[in-house]
N, C-alpha and C positions, 0 to 999 in steps of 0.2 A: 405708073398711074398718076394722072395729074391731080392737083389739089382740088379742082372742081369735081372730078369724079369721086374722089374720096369723100368730099362733103356730101354729095348726093347719096352715096352708099350709107354713110352714117345717118343721114336724115331719114332714109327709109327704115333703118333699124330703129331709130327713135320713134317713128310712127308705129312700127310693129309693137314695140314695148308699150306704147300708150294704148294701143288697141287691146292688147292682151290684158292689161291691168284694168281697163275701163269696162270690159264687157259685163262684169258682175258688180258694178258699183252700187252705191246707195239708191240712186234713182231707179235703177233696174229692179231692185228688191222691193221698193215701196210703191211703185206705180200700179201694179195690177189690182190692189185693193183700194185704190183711191180714185181711179178713173170711172169705176162703176159704183154709184152711191146709193142706188135704190134696190131694195129687196122685192123681187117679183113674187115672192112666196115660195112654198115648197114645190119641189118637182120629184115626188117620191115614186112615180111610175115611169118606166122607161118609154120615152117618146120614140116612135118609129116614123121617120121621115118618108114621104112618098118616094117611089123609085126615080121619079124625074129630078129629084133634088141633087143627083150626082151629075147632072148636065151643067156645063159651064156656060156663062154668058158674060157679055160686056156690060160693065157698070161704070158710070161716071162719078168720080169722087174728087172734090177739090179741083174741078175742071180737068181731071186727068182720067183717061180710060183705064180700067182694071179688068183683068180676066178673073172672074169670080165664080165661086161655087158656094151655095148655102142661102142664107137669109137675104133680105133686101133685093130679091129678084123681081123680074117683070110681073110675076104672078102674086106678089105680096110676100108675106112672111110665113107661108105654109110649110116651109122647110125647117122651121124652128118651133120650139114649144110655145103654147099659148102664153101670152104675156111678155114674150121676148121683145126687148128693145136694145139699142146699142149701149145704153147706160144702166142696165139692170143686171142683177145676178139672181140665181135661184138658191134659196137656203131653207132647209137642207135640200140637196139635189143630187141626182144621178145623171150621168151622161146619156145622150140619146143612143139608140141602137146604131151600130156601125161607126161609133166614135171611140177615140182613145182619149185618155185624160192625162194631163201633166200637172204635177203639183208645183205651185209657185211659191218662192220665198216672199213673205210679206211682213209688214210691221206687226201684224196680229197673229202670226203663225202659231204661237203657243196657245192662243185662245180659240182660234178658228182657222181651219185649213182652207186654202183657196186653190181650186183646180180650174183649168180651162179644158174644154172638150173640143177636139179637132177631129174631122173625118179621118177614117183610116187611110194611111198613105201620105198624110200631111205631117210636116214637122211642127212641133210645138216650139215656137221661137222664144218662149219665156216672157214675152212682154205683150200678152193678150193678143196674139196673132197666130194664124195657121198658114203655112206656105208649103208648096211643093215645086221645087225647081225643075226646069226642063233642060235637056242636053243642048238644045238649040233655041235661039231666039226667034221670035216671029212678031208680026205687026197686027194689031187689032185696031178696029175703027168704030168710033161711036158717032152716030148720026143723030143730031138733035133737030129742033124745029128750024133753026137758022144757021147752025154751024156743024161742021164735020171735023172730028178730032182723031188723029192717028197717034198710036203709041207703040213703041217697041217693048215687048215684055219678055221676061226670062223665066216665067213660071206662073203658077196659078195660086191665088189666095182663097181661103175659105173663112166663113164667119165663125169666130170662136164663141162658144157658149160657156159662160162662167158659172160655176157652182161653188157653194161653200157648205161646210159642215163642221160640227164640233164633235168631240169624243162622245158626248152624251147623245148624239144623234144616231149612234150605232144601232139602236133599236128601231129606228125609222128607215134609214137607208144603209146599204152596205158601205162601211167606212174602210178604205184601204189601210192596213196596218202600217205600211211603209210611210204613209203620210205623217205619222207621229215621230218619225226619225229625223225631222227637220232640225236644222241648226238653231241654236238660240240667237235671239236678235243681237246683232253686232259681231257674231262669231264668223270667222272666215271659213269659206268652203275650200275643198281641196283644189278646185280650179282657181280660186282666188290666190291661194298660197303659191301655186305653180306660176300664176301670172306675175305675182310680185317677185318670185325667185328668178324668173326669166327677164322681166322687164327692168328691174333695178340695175343689174350689171350692164345691160345693153344701154340704158340711159346714161349711166356713168361713163361707159366707153364712148358714147356719142358726144357728150359734152367735153370729155377730155380730148377727143380728136379735134373737135371744133376749136378748143383753146389752143392746141398745138399748132394747127394750121393758121390760126389767127396770128400767133406769135411769129411763125415763119414768114408770113406775108406782110408783117408790119413794115411800114416804109423805113423806119429807123434801122431795123434789123437788116433789111435788104440793102440799104445804103452802106452800112458798115461792112457787109459781106462783099459788096462790089469794090469798096475802097481797099479792102484787104487783098482781094484777088488781083486788082489792077496795080497794086504797089510793086515797083521793080525790086528784084532781089539784088543785094550787093554782091559784087564779085569776091570770091574767096582770095585771100592773100597768097603770095607765092609760097609754095611748099606746104600748103594746107589743102586738104581734100575738100571738094565742094559738098560732099555728103556728110562731112564731120569737120566742123570748124574749130575743133579743140586739139586734134591729133595731127601731126605732120604726115604728109604723104610718103616721105622716105625717112629711114632711121638716121640719126645724127652720125657724123664720122667718129672713128675710134679716137680715144684720148692719146695724143702723141707722147706723153710723158713730160718730165721736167726738161728745160732747155739745157743743151750741152755747153761746155766751157767755151768752145769756138763760137757758139752763138752768142755767148755773153761777152766776147771780145777779149778773152783771156788767152 
């Protein structure tokens, strides 16, 4: 595997660890109770939307077409309770008929519980939105007075309705018991702990791999490696093996003993 492919693989792992640990960060936990600042009043009776409210329609938001279901439709806001606006919540309140509720972690969760209500079949995304993905993508078109805009979509979104209540409101609206099992402010959720446990080792491995590859690819290191590989090896001396330059290739001859008298000239 080349160095570039290794870097790309480690980079993707780094993105994964960032995504896992960031999904439930501080902004995620504090946003739902700050983007809606006005109390529209109590919603103590269950609102029943008209049957036509389950029909989807194209709506233009920020110059982009969306496939929508719920409020802000072509027929007004009849699909949401009276007094609904994008910046309001109902307190105390109950979800409309045919809706499910999701409890959100907020900065005031010990004093007041915040729920969003989504139509049945939609996922509560945790950040004041309701979505339902499709298996296949398709194109929608919004035709205005002067322009026509097309957009490829992968699902449908619905209008979330935010309700809030306190423990003392249990005599006014049915308060889910599970909503009081929320974590204390600043306490980590199980998913946060899993995200940290998975993300930190991956991040460490990512940066360690980057550092190792940077070291190997450094010009000085490569230059020294090339010099070492290109340097010719010295020939081994006679009688010395090329694989071991300290031991002779053949054993030495036997000791002949002391010289004889004839050899000494006597």
